[in-house]
C-alpha positions in Angstrom: -14.2 -39.9 -27.7 -10.5 -39.6 -28.4 -11.2 -36.7 -30.7 -13.3 -34.9 -28.2 -10.7 -35.3 -25.4 -7.9 -34.1 -27.7 -10.0 -31.0 -28.6 -10.7 -30.3 -25.0 -7.0 -30.6 -24.1 -6.1 -28.4 -27.1 -8.5 -25.7 -25.9 -7.1 -25.9 -22.4 -3.6 -25.4 -23.7 -4.6 -22.6 -26.1 -6.2 -20.7 -23.2 -2.9 -21.1 -21.2 -0.9 -19.9 -24.1 -3.2 -17.0 -24.5 -2.7 -16.1 -20.8 1.1 -16.1 -21.2 0.9 -14.0 -24.3 -1.3 -11.5 -22.5 1.4 -11.3 -19.7 4.2 -10.8 -22.2 5.9 -14.2 -21.3 7.3 -16.7 -23.8 8.1 -19.9 -21.9 8.8 -23.2 -23.7 5.7 -24.8 -25.2 6.5 -28.0 -23.4 6.2 -26.2 -20.0 2.8 -24.8 -21.1 1.6 -28.3 -22.0 2.5 -29.6 -18.6 0.5 -27.0 -16.8 -3.0 -26.6 -18.4 -4.6 -25.4 -15.2 -2.4 -22.4 -14.4 -4.4 -19.3 -13.4 -3.1 -15.9 -14.1 -2.8 -13.3 -11.3 -2.9 -9.5 -11.7 -2.8 -6.7 -9.1 -5.5 -4.0 -8.8 -4.0 -1.6 -11.3 -3.1 -4.3 -13.8 0.5 -3.3 -13.7 1.8 -6.5 -12.1 1.0 -10.0 -13.1 2.3 -13.6 -13.0 1.3 -17.2 -13.8 2.1 -19.2 -10.7 2.5 -23.0 -10.8 0.1 -23.2 -7.8 -2.5 -21.0 -6.2 -3.2 -22.3 -2.7 -5.4 -21.2 0.2 -4.7 -23.4 3.3 -7.6 -23.5 5.7 -5.8 -23.7 8.9 -2.3 -23.5 10.5 -1.6 -27.3 9.9 -2.3 -27.0 6.2 -0.3 -23.9 5.9 2.8 -25.4 7.6 2.5 -28.5 5.3 2.4 -26.2 2.2 5.5 -24.3 3.3 7.4 -27.5 4.0 6.3 -29.3 0.8 6.2 -26.5 -1.8 8.9 -27.4 -4.4 9.8 -23.9 -5.4 9.4 -20.3 -4.3 6.4 -19.1 -2.2 4.9 -15.7 -2.2 1.9 -14.6 0.0 -0.8 -12.6 -1.6 -3.4 -10.4 0.0 -5.8 -8.0 -1.8 -3.5 -7.3 -4.7 -3.2 -3.6 -3.8 0.6 -3.3 -4.0 1.9 -1.6 -7.1 5.4 -2.9 -6.8 6.4 -6.5 -7.7 6.2 -8.0 -4.3 3.8 -10.7 -5.2 4.7 -12.1 -8.7 6.1 -15.6 -8.8 6.2 -18.6 -11.0 6.1 -20.8 -7.8 3.3 -21.0 -5.3 1.0 -18.1 -4.7 -0.3 -18.4 -1.1 -3.6 -16.8 -0.1 -4.6 -16.3 3.6 -8.3 -15.9 2.7 -9.3 -18.5 5.3 -7.2 -16.7 8.0 -9.7 -13.9 8.8 -11.5 -12.3 11.7 -11.0 -11.2 15.3 -9.4 -13.9 17.4 -8.9 -12.4 20.8 -8.9 -9.1 22.7 -8.0 -7.6 26.1 -10.4 -4.9 27.4 -7.8 -3.6 29.9 -4.8 -3.2 27.6 -7.0 -2.3 24.5 -5.2 -4.9 22.4 -6.8 -7.1 19.8 -5.6 -10.1 17.8 -6.7 -10.6 14.2 -6.0 -13.4 11.7 -3.4 -12.0 9.3 -5.6 -12.3 6.2 -8.3 -10.1 7.5 -9.1 -7.2 5.2 -8.7 -3.9 6.9 -12.2 -3.0 5.8 -13.5 -5.8 8.0 -11.8 -4.7 11.2 -13.6 -1.5 12.1 -17.0 -3.0 13.2 -15.6 -5.9 15.2 -13.3 -3.5 17.0 -16.2 -1.1 17.7 -18.2 -3.9 19.1 -15.5 -4.5 21.8 -15.0 -0.7 22.4 -11.7 -0.4 20.5 -10.4 1.3 17.3 -7.3 1.6 15.3 -5.2 4.6 16.3 -4.9 5.7 12.7 -5.8 4.4 9.3 -4.7 4.8 5.7 -7.2 6.4 3.2 -8.1 3.0 1.7 -8.8 -0.2 3.6 -8.8 -2.8 0.9 -5.5 -4.2 2.1 -5.2 -7.3 4.3 -3.7 -6.7 7.7 -0.6 -8.7 6.9 -0.1 -6.8 3.6 -0.5 -3.5 5.4 2.1 -4.1 8.1 4.5 -5.9 5.7 4.8 -2.7 3.6 4.7 -0.1 6.4 1.3 1.3 5.2 0.3 4.5 6.9 -2.2 7.3 7.2 -1.4 10.9 8.0 -0.8 13.0 11.2 2.4 14.4 12.7 1.8 12.5 15.9 0.7 9.3 14.3 2.8 6.3 13.2 2.2 3.6 10.6 0.2 0.4 11.1 3.4 -1.5 11.8 4.3 0.6 14.8 1.2 -0.6 16.6 1.9 -4.3 16.2 2.7 -5.8 19.6 2.8 -9.4 18.7 2.6 -11.8 15.7 2.8 -15.4 14.7 5.2 -16.3 11.8 5.5 -19.5 9.9 9.2 -19.7 8.7 10.7 -21.5 5.7 11.1 -24.8 7.6 7.4 -24.7 8.7 8.4 -23.8 12.3 5.8 -21.6 14.0 7.2 -18.6 16.0 5.1 -16.6 18.4 6.9 -13.3 18.5 6.7 -10.1 20.6 9.1 -7.9 22.6 10.0 -10.8 24.9 9.7 -13.9 22.7 12.0 -13.9 19.6 12.4 -10.1 20.0 14.8 -9.7 17.1 12.6 -11.5 14.7 9.6 -9.5 16.1 11.3 -6.2 15.5 12.1 -7.1 11.8 8.8 -8.8 11.1 6.8 -5.7 11.7 7.9 -4.6 8.2 9.0 -7.7 6.5 7.9 -7.5 2.8 6.8 -11.1 3.3 10.5 -12.1 3.1 10.8 -13.7 6.6 7.8 -16.1 6.5 4.1 -16.1 6.5 2.3 -14.1 9.2 -0.8 -15.9 10.5 -2.1 -13.6 13.3 -1.2 -10.2 14.4 -1.9 -8.4 17.7 -2.4 -4.6 17.6 -2.3 -1.9 20.3 -5.5 0.0 19.9 -7.4 2.8 21.6 -11.0 3.4 22.7 -13.5 3.7 19.8 -14.1 7.3 18.6 -15.7 9.4 15.9 -14.0 11.8 13.5 -15.1 15.0 11.7 -13.8 15.4 8.2 -13.5 18.9 6.7 -12.4 19.7 3.2 -11.6 23.0 1.6 -9.7 24.4 -1.5 -6.8 26.8 -1.0 -3.8 27.9 -3.0 -1.0 25.3 -2.6 1.6 27.9 -1.6 -0.7 29.2 1.1 -1.1 25.7 2.5 2.6 25.2 2.4 3.1 28.4 4.2 0.6 27.3 6.9 1.9 23.8 7.3 2.8 24.3 11.0 -0.7 25.6 11.8 -2.5 22.9 9.7 -0.5 20.1 11.2 -0.6 21.5 14.8 -4.4 22.3 14.8 -5.5 19.1 13.2 -4.9 15.5 14.3 -4.8 14.4 10.7 -4.1 16.7 7.9 -3.1 16.1 4.2 -3.5 17.8 0.9 -4.2 16.7 -2.6 -2.2 19.0 -4.9 -3.8 19.7 -8.3 -1.0 19.6 -10.9 -1.1 22.3 -13.6 -3.0 24.6 -11.2 -2.3 26.8 -8.2 -4.6 25.0 -5.9 -4.9 22.0 -3.7 -7.6 20.1 -1.7 -6.9 20.4 2.0 -8.4 17.6 4.2 -8.5 17.7 8.0 -9.7 14.9 10.4 -10.3 15.6 14.1 -11.8 13.6 16.9 -15.3 14.7 17.9 -18.3 13.6 20.1 -20.8 15.1 17.7 -23.4 12.7 16.3 -22.7 11.0 13.0 -24.0 12.7 9.8 -25.8 10.8 7.0 -23.4 8.7 4.8 -22.5 10.2 1.4 -22.2 8.3 -1.9 -18.9 6.6 -2.5 -18.2 8.7 -5.6 -18.3 11.9 -3.5 -16.2 10.8 -0.5 -12.5 11.3 0.0 -12.1 13.8 -2.9 -13.5 11.3 -5.5 -15.8 13.9 -7.0 -12.9 16.4 -7.1 -10.7 13.9 -8.9 -13.4 13.1 -11.4 -13.8 16.7 -12.4 -10.0 17.1 -12.8 -10.0 14.0 -15.1 -12.7 15.5 -17.3 -10.9 18.9 -17.5 -7.7 17.1 -18.5 -9.4 15.0 -21.1 -10.6 18.1 -23.0 -8.1 20.7 -22.0 -4.7 19.0 -22.1 -4.0 20.5 -25.6 -4.8 24.0 -24.3 -2.6 24.5 -21.2 -3.8 28.1 -20.4 -7.4 27.1 -20.6 -6.7 23.9 -18.5 -5.1 26.0 -15.8 -8.0 28.5 -15.7 -10.5 25.7 -15.5 -8.5 23.8 -12.8 -8.1 27.0 -10.8 -11.9 27.4 -10.7 -12.6 23.9 -9.4 -13.5 25.4 -6.0 -16.6 26.8 -7.6 -17.6 23.4 -9.2 -17.1 20.7 -6.7 -18.7 20.1 -3.3 -16.6 19.3 -0.3 -17.0 17.0 2.6 -18.0 18.1 6.1 -19.1 14.9 7.8 -18.9 12.9 11.0 -18.7 9.2 11.5 -17.0 6.3 13.2 -13.2 6.6 12.7 -13.0 3.7 10.4 -15.7 5.1 8.1 -14.1 8.5 7.9 -10.5 7.5 7.4 -11.1 5.0 4.6 -12.6 5.9 1.1 -13.7 3.9 -1.9 -11.4 4.5 -4.8 -13.5 4.8 -7.9 -10.6 5.4 -10.3 -7.7 3.0 -10.8 -4.1 4.2 -11.0 -0.4 3.3 -10.6 1.5 5.1 -7.8 5.0 6.1 -6.7 5.5 7.3 -3.1 8.6 8.4 -1.3 9.0 9.5 2.3 11.5 12.4 2.8 12.6 13.9 6.2 9.7 16.0 7.3 11.6 19.3 7.0 12.3 18.7 3.3 8.7 18.0 2.4 7.8 21.5 1.1 11.0 21.9 -0.9 10.5 18.4 -2.5 6.9 19.1 -3.4 7.8 22.5 -4.9 10.5 21.0 -7.0 8.1 18.3 -8.3 5.5 20.9 -9.2 8.0 23.0 -11.0 9.3 20.1 -13.0 5.7 19.2 -14.1 5.0 22.8 -15.1 8.3 23.4 -16.9 8.2 20.1 -18.9 4.4 20.1 -19.2 4.3 16.5 -18.1 1.1 14.8 -18.8 -0.6 13.9 -15.5 -3.8 14.9 -13.9 -4.0 12.9 -10.7 -3.5 15.0 -7.6 -0.2 14.6 -5.7 -0.9 13.3 -2.2 1.1 15.1 0.6 1.1 13.6 4.2 3.0 13.4 7.4 4.0 10.4 9.5 5.7 10.1 12.9 9.0 8.2 13.3 9.3 4.6 14.5 12.0 2.1 15.4 11.4 -0.7 12.8 14.5 -1.7 10.7 12.9 -1.6 7.3 10.2 1.0 8.0 10.2 4.1 5.7 9.9 6.1 9.0 12.7 4.5 11.0 14.4 7.1 13.0 12.9 10.2 11.4 9.6 12.1 11.2 8.6 12.1 7.6 6.6 13.7 4.8 5.2 11.2 2.4 4.6 12.4 -1.2 2.8 10.3 -3.7 2.5 10.8 -7.5 0.0 8.9 -9.5 -0.9 8.1 -13.1 -4.2 6.7 -14.4 -3.9 3.0 -15.0 -4.6 3.4 -18.7 -1.9 6.0 -19.1 1.8 5.1 -19.4 3.4 6.1 -16.1 7.1 5.3 -16.9 8.3 8.6 -18.2 6.4 10.7 -15.6 7.7 8.6 -12.7 11.2 8.5 -14.2 11.3 12.3 -14.3 10.1 12.7 -10.7 12.0 10.0 -9.0 15.5 11.7 -8.9 13.9 14.6 -7.0 12.9 12.1 -4.2 16.5 10.8 -4.2 17.9 14.4 -3.9 15.9 14.8 -0.6 17.0 11.4 0.8 13.7 9.8 0.2 12.8 6.2 1.0 10.4 4.5 -1.3 7.1 3.0 -0.1 7.7 -0.8 -0.3 4.2 -1.4 -1.8 4.6 1.2 -4.5 6.6 1.7 -7.7 10.3 2.7 -7.6 13.5 1.7 -9.4 16.0 1.3 -6.4 17.9 -1.9 -5.6 19.8 -3.0 -2.6 22.9 -1.0 -3.4 20.7 2.2 -3.4 18.5 1.2 -0.5 21.0 0.1 2.1 22.5 3.7 2.7 19.0 4.9 3.4 18.4 2.4 6.3 20.7 2.5 9.3 19.5 -0.9 10.5 19.5 -2.5 7.1 22.0 -5.2 7.9 20.0 -6.2 11.0 17.1 -7.2 8.8 19.3 -8.9 6.2 20.9 -11.1 8.8 17.5 -12.1 10.3 16.2 -12.9 6.8 19.3 -15.0 6.0 18.9 -16.9 9.3 15.2 -17.7 8.8 15.2 -18.4 5.1 18.8 -19.2 3.9 17.5 -20.8 0.7 15.3 -17.9 -0.2 12.0 -19.8 -0.3 10.1 -16.6 0.2 11.9 -14.5 -2.4 11.0 -13.5 -5.9 13.1 -11.5 -8.4 12.0 -8.2 -7.1 12.8 -9.1 -3.4 16.1 -10.5 -4.5 17.0 -7.2 -6.2 15.9 -4.9 -3.4 17.4 -7.1 -0.6 20.6 -7.9 -2.6 20.2 -11.7 -2.5 21.8 -13.6 -5.4 
């Protein structure tokens, strides 16, 4: 009996040591032996990981406040693991809001709806449609939880459309002491203003009220055009389409142009996930790169003829079905938002760098527009912006490529997406945000001991 128990304990400890080894960590063996039930966490791309001391999922507000009060170390909330930056990793408590889901309340007159903060965006469209409402805009994926999306200023595209955070009209926040604050423009207004983009550094959001609009359908239309022609027609494309973006094919002269517009036309039959949102297009690019990367001229010729190989969407459906796409290929991503007027110059410089240095990348560059807002840590605070995203397949090293591109974003006064990869710290970030100190003071007042911080947040917020 003693031998069996010892063997079982040994196997437990070996599994934990293996987990640490896989994560590249070398803590003391004694610490490993005291924590045989640690469960590793990784994000969607596999680029971020940690081994928290506890992984907890409180079932209600009372349990949540107890966890916050009693947790001995740091706490980081976790959603769907779709952030590429190191917002989540902690060796303390990883806190899931998986029980905080669903539509909680709504107002038919004001077109407002309140959701539990852990609700995945993918599960909001149908409940909203059932009450005659819809989100005003959406990102092109909907895997994120609502709290995660607003905490990082996640956005879609459209010159007249703001991020998710700008449509928050109320929220509930559990602070570091376990106090529950109901916040809006009249109750704790300073906290409310900052908490709409908080990086999870002010506390744990438990419910969020959104300003919506009547339910609607969208038509999506895709077409291939030369990148330079699309840049020259930017004013027309962004003026004539409610939502417009392009996916620029590196090492080629072309881009996939995508336009979404409201319509009353009937819905078209759904298409397979591997064909929607440019997925088929991306898959073809990957295959061409795989076999043509050693032959740059041939690769360029093949990529320039993609318009003859891929099929392109022209479909109608409920807004939430058209905005969001299934992503069939994993990747790591860096995104910066530059002043809207600098978007074309920034993109051209990135494309020239990739061409001149023959940088190995095949993922299209995503190019979008977002309207200004008034949230202290929003990437779009005080300025209309152009968001430019570069990607690298999750099995390819992204460091050299991103390191080469990032200084171009800096040149154009770019602000990094909080949920995506960048190398800036507080010293670099503060000059980019006129209301930076406002957020810092509120964070210090709500969480002076830094309970909700990890190493990444301490670096980007300048907290010792």
